[in-house]
N, C-alpha and C positions, 0 to 999 in steps of 0.2 A: 684283130692282131693277135699275134701269138709271139713267142719267144724266136729271135732269129735261129734258124737251125745250124747246129755245129756240125761243120765238115772238116775233114782231115787231109793233109797232104804233108808228104815227108820233107819236101823241098820247094824253095821258092821257085825253081825252074819247071816244076811240075803242076804250078797252079793253074785252075781252070781258066778259060778266057773270060768267063763271066764275073771274075774277080776285078773289082774297080777301085781298090786302094789296097795299099799296104801299110800295116800299124807295126811299128817296132818299138818294143817296150825293154828298156835296158837301163842300167845305171851308168854305162859307158858306151857310147856309140861307135869307139874303137874296136868293140868286140864283133861288130858286123864282119862276116867273112865273104861276103860277096864283094868283090874288089870295086865293081862299078858303083855300087851303093856307098862304100865306106869313103871311096875317093870324092863322089859327090857331097856326102854329108861334111867331111873334113873341109871341103873348099867352102861350102855354104856357112858353115862354123865361123870361118874368118870374117865374114860379113855380117852374120847374124847371131848376136851374142845370145838370144832366147835359146838356141840349140843346146840341149843339155840341162836347160834350167827350167823349161817350161814346155808344155805340148805345142809343138810347131808342125805346120804342114808345108812340104815343099812340092811345087808343081815340076815334074820331071818326066821325060820319057823312059827313064830307067825304071819306073814303077808302073804297075798295073793301074789303068785308068789315069794315069800321069799324077796320082795323088800318093804322096809318101807321108805318113804322120808319125812324128818321132815323139815318143813319150818317156821322158826320164823317170826312173823311180826313185833317184836320190840314193845315198848310201844304203848299202844292204848288210854291213858288217859290223853294226853296232849292236850293244847289248839289247837294245830296245826294237831294233828292226824286225820286220816280220813279213809275212807273204802278202799282207794288205798293202804293201807299197806297189805290188803288181796290181792288185785289184783296184786300187784308187787310180794308178795311172791309167789302167784300162778304160775306166768310167769316162775319164776326160777325153782320152784318145777317140773313143767310138763316136762320142758326140760331135767332136771336131771333124771326123770323117763323115757322119751323117750330114751334118750342116753344109758340108761342101758337096753333098748329092751322092756319096756313095751309098749303094744297097747291098752291095757283096762284098765287104772288106775281107782282107786276110790279116792275121796277126801271129808274129812270132815274138818270143821272149828270149833274151839273152841274160847272161850272169846268174843262171839258177843252178849252178853246180852244187851248190850247198844243198844238204839233205832237207834243210828247214823249207826249201824252195822247190821241192821236188813236184808239187802240183801247180807250179806258177803258171802254166799255159792254161791249165783248167780253171783255176782261179781268176785268171784274166778274162775269160769267156764269160763267167759267172758275173763278175763286176760289169762286163758290158751289158748283160741281160739287165741287172739292176738297173743301170743308168738309163736304158731304152725303155723300161716298163712305164705304162701310162694306165691310169686308173680306169676300171672297168666302165664307169660312167662317161668318162672322157671318150672311150672308145665306142661306145654306143651312140653317144650324140655327134661325134665327128666322122665316124666311119674311115672312108679311105681318105679322108682329110688329114688324118694323121699319118704322116710319112713313114714308110717302114724300112727297116733294115731286114731283108729277107734271109741271110745266111751269114755266116762267119768261118772262114777257113781258118783252122787252127794248124800252124806248121810245126810239125813235131810228133813225138810220140805221146798219145794220150788216149785213154779209155773213152772213145767217142760216145758208146752207149750209155755209159753212166753219167758222163758229162750232161749229155741230153737230159737224162732222166732226172738228175738233179735240178737243172733248170726248169724243166716243166714242172716239178713239185713246187719250187720256188716262185715260179708264175703264179700257181693257183693259189699259194700262201698269201701273195701280195694282193690277189684280188679279193680273197676273202677278208683280209685285214683292212685293207685300204679303201674299202667301198662305204659310201655314207649310211647312215642308220636305216632309212627307209628302204634304200635299194638293197640292202642286205640285212633286214629285219630276219628274225628267227625263222619264218617259214621259208623265206627266200635263200637264206643261208644254207638250209636244208636241202632246198631244190638244187642249188648250185652244187653240193656234194653228190647227190644223186646223179646229176648230169655228169659230173667229173669222173665218178667210176662205172658209167655205163659201159657195158661189153668189156669189163676188165676182170681181172682175178680177186678184185676186192668186192666182198659183200656189203651192202648198205641195208641198215635197218633204221627208220626214222619213227621215234616216239612223238605223237602229236596230240594224243587225248589228254586233256587236261586231268580227267579223274585218275588216270594211271600216273601220271606225274605226281599229282597230289600223294597218292598212296605209296609209290615206290622211291620217291625223291623228294621227301619232305622240305629239306633245306633248300633244294633248288627251287621248288614251289612257293617257299616263303619269298624268296627274292623275286619271283616273277609274279608275285601276287597283285601288284598295283598295274601290271600290265594286262591283267586279264579282261579289263575294262574295254580293250582295244583288240579287236580280233587279230588283226594283222601283226600284232605285237606279241601273240602267244608264244610261249616257249617250245623248243624242240630238244629232244635228245637225239643225237646222231651216232649210231653204233657202225663201227667199220671194223672188218675182219679179212685178214689174208691168211691163208694156209698153204703152206707150200706143197708141190708135189714130193713124194718121199719122206724120210724120217725128219722130224723135228729136233734140233739140236738146242734152240734157244727160242725163249718167248719173250717179246717185248710188248708191254701193255701201258698204254697211255690214257690220260685224262686230260682233255685241254678246255681251258677257260674261254668260252665264247661270249663275252658281255657285248652284245651288239650295240648297246649304248648304257653309259652309266651315269647316271645324274648324280649319284651318291644316295638317292632316296631320301629319307627323311633328314639323314645328316648330309644335306644338299651342298652340292660342290658350288662355291660362290667366288666372286670376285675374278671371274674369267676361267677358273680352273675346270669348267665342264668342256670346253672346247678340246676337241682331239679326242674324246671318248667314246667315238665310234671305232676307235682302234683297240678298245679294250677287249676285242676278240681275237687278238693275234696270237694268243697260246693255241686256241683251236685251229686258227688259220695254218699255223706252223704243222701242227699234227696232221691235218688234212693234206696239206702239201708234202708231208713226209710220206703218207700213205700213197699219195699219187706217184711218188718216186718209187716206191714199192711196187705199185701196180705196173709202172713202165718195166723195171727190172727184172720182176719175178724171181727174187733170191730163194735159193736151195737152203735149206735147214733152218730157216728163221720164220717163226709164225708171229705175226703183229695184230693186235687187238687195239682198237682206240675208240674212247667215248667221248663224244663233245656236248659240253654244257652250253646249249644255246639259248640265251636269254637276254631280256631286257630289265635293267633296275630302274624302274620308272618312280616317278614322285606322285602321290594320289591319295584319296581318302582311304584307300585300302593297303597302303604301304606298310611295310614292317617298320617296327622302331626298335631302339635300344630298349634292354630290360626284358624283352619277350625271351622266353624258353621255347625253343624247338627240339623235339625229340627226333633225332637222326634216323636214317635207315638202320643204322647200327644199334640203335636203342640208346644212344648217348645224349643226355639233355645239355643242349647248348644254349648258353645265355648270350644274346646279341650284346655286343659292347658297342658296335658302330656299324650303321648301315652301309657306309661306304666300304666296309670290309667284305664285300658280297661275294667276291670269286671264290673264296675258301669254302664259302656256303654252297655256291653252284656247284662247285666240283666234289664236295665232301661225300655225299652219298653215291655218286658215280663211282668215286675212289673205293668206297666199301664194297661195291659189286665187283669192281675190277680185282680187288683183294681177294675176294672169295673165289673168283675164277682162276687167279693166279696160283692159288694153292693146289690147283689140279693141272698146271701145265709144266713143261720141260723147262728147267733153268729159268724161271721167270726174272724179270727185271721191270718194276714199275716206275712210271714217270708221271707227275703233274707238270704241265707246261702252261704258263701263265703270264700275263702282263699284271702282276700281282701287287707290287709295292713300289711307291715312290723312294723308299729306302734303298731298292736294289739299284736305282737309277743314281741316287745320290751316293752310295757307297761304291759302286761297281764301274760308274761311268758307263761307257759304250758295250761293256762286256755283260754276258749272261751270268747270272748267278746260280750255282749248283748247290744245294743244300741236301746233304745225304744222311741216311741214317747208318746204323753200325753195320748190317750186313752189306750195304753198297760200299762203305769205306773199307771194308775188310776185302772186298771183291776187286777195288779199285776203279769202280764204275765212274765216278766223276773224273778220275785222271785219264781214263781212256777217252772221254768226251773232251776233256781240256786239251789233251795232246792232238787230238784229231782236228779240233778247232784250230790249233795253231798252224796246221798244214792246209787249212781249208778257208782261211779267212773269217772264221767264225767263232771268235774268242770267248773264253769264259772264264771266271774265278771260282774257287771252290771255297764252300763253307761247311762247317760242321754243324750238327744239331747237338746243342748244349743242354745241360740240366737247368740252366737260367731260363731257356726257352719253354720247357715244361712247366717251371715254376710260374712263369708269366702268365700261362692260361689256366692255372689251377682254379677251382671255383672258390668262390667267397662265402658260399652258403651251401646248405644242404640241398637246396632247392635244384641245383644244376651240377653237372660233371665237368664242365670245361666252358671257358670264357672264349668267344670268337675272337675278340681283340679288346684294345683299351680304346679310350675316347679320343686320342690325341692322332693325329696324321702320323703314317708310319715313317715319313721322312725325317721327324723329330723323335722318334721313338728308339731307344738303344736296342739293337738286334731287330730292328724293324722288318728285315727280311727273312730273318732266321726263324723267330718264333711262329710264324704262320705255318711253316713246315710241322712242327709240335702239334697245333692245332688239327692239321689234316690227318696227321698219324693217329691222334686221339679219336677224333670224330669218326673216321673210317674204320677203326679197330685195327690199323697197321702197327700200332704201338705194341700190339701182341705177338708181332712177327719180327721182333729184333734179335740180337745176338744171344738174348736168353731164351730164345724159344726153340721149341723142337722143329718148327717149320719157319726158319728165318727167310725173309723176302727181302732183297735189296729194292730200296726205294730211294730215288732222287727227286727233289722238288726243283724244277726248273724255272727260275724268274727272269723273264725277258723284259721287264719293264724299261730296262736301260738300253737294251740292244735291238728291241723290236722295231725301231724306226731310225731312219738315218738323222745323226745330230740331235737326237732327243727331242725332235719337234713332232709332237704327237698330232698337231692339227694338219700339218701339211708335209712332214717328211715322209719319204717313200718308205713303205714296210721292207723290212730286210730278210724275212723268213728265218729269223734267228733261231738257233738250235738244229735246224733241220739237216744241214751239211755235216755238222760236227757229230750227231748221233748217229747218223746214216753211216758215216765212215768209220765211226768207232766199232759198230756192232753188226753191220751189214756188208758194207763195201769194204775194201782192203784200202788202208791209207795209201 
């Protein structure tokens, strides 16, 4: 199973004979310009009060395959309405069409004249792909028994190549995030990435040697230590790089958190809190999906480098514990405050290396992407939290991401890094240089999703590249703990590939 391919058609009259359903998404079905369809809808609305209130399917000779699915968005003109009205309506509509037996539906959107809805048709398709995705293990087990929607024809103007590339990247991100911890243990996660970029313009390098990881990435090694007893759980560092043809005008550099399972370590997650922690690799998954979209589009002028920290935080006799002091790749002495704050450790040394690379690149922007804190979910709800340093704030990096997200159903909220965040992680003794975390859960800690960015900056040396530096480097920490799965359901909610569409359209594609 793959995504249904997006096809394009300019008008209903030009639809292919293979199309077997028509989905209309609109705030008001009086906006339908086809006279026959509008008259039919008006007549049916007199006897079926569901029309305009919920997704409804009409059986009619006037629609391809005799299936006409009407999906109301609800109002679009209030202060709090956004393009997710189309995204959500499309999810419900395509499932209605699929359940009715359609395999090649077409979709058109109406009421999208406002600039806020300029990508409504593309967003509707991406919403359909979100609804149709099934986990990798399910597809491997059931095979053809999982019924497929093969194509979706988009009626209207749309950049069909970009839309398909975004969908392909999001599909890969969902696979990597939403697969159970043995099927996507670190070696298999790395294998998936190797396969994903085979015969593409993205180069892949996988570091699997434990001695190399111990030497070059001591904080990641510390997190992985208890997993060394089980070979199939051994960590991987996955390095991805895309270099465009011609001149490079901008360089995007990513570190993704790939915790294939997070027990909490010695600070064990209890009371049912461990369920769903196979999705703690959502940050690395979104970054890998972003790179897949890059591989599909091959954009000019943009170089992209991504490092994925793929590791399991296990519990065992050799697990790391609070109070340990670890010397990072950067030479920073890190005192462990809580072993369940492992993601920042896993990413920190890779971020140090990425920082060193960024100093030699053209117009670099650095990102860490992670399902990092319960606080981000508590504070921001279903939105991605963007925590930016001074150079990023000055360059309006987070604003560009947030603005693009508003147009692509990938919303985010902006946070600043503050002096209190740096004070929070300052050392309490001369034995260490920085504290990884406090001992309480982030969700009950003031500024619980902001202070980890300060730790990452200090542990990686990025704090030496702020506004006061001769070599300032824009850096944004992207916390998708609240946005990474549907409805905040980490055990069974579908992964969303959060941040992929917004970052891509902010810095690679045009909005």
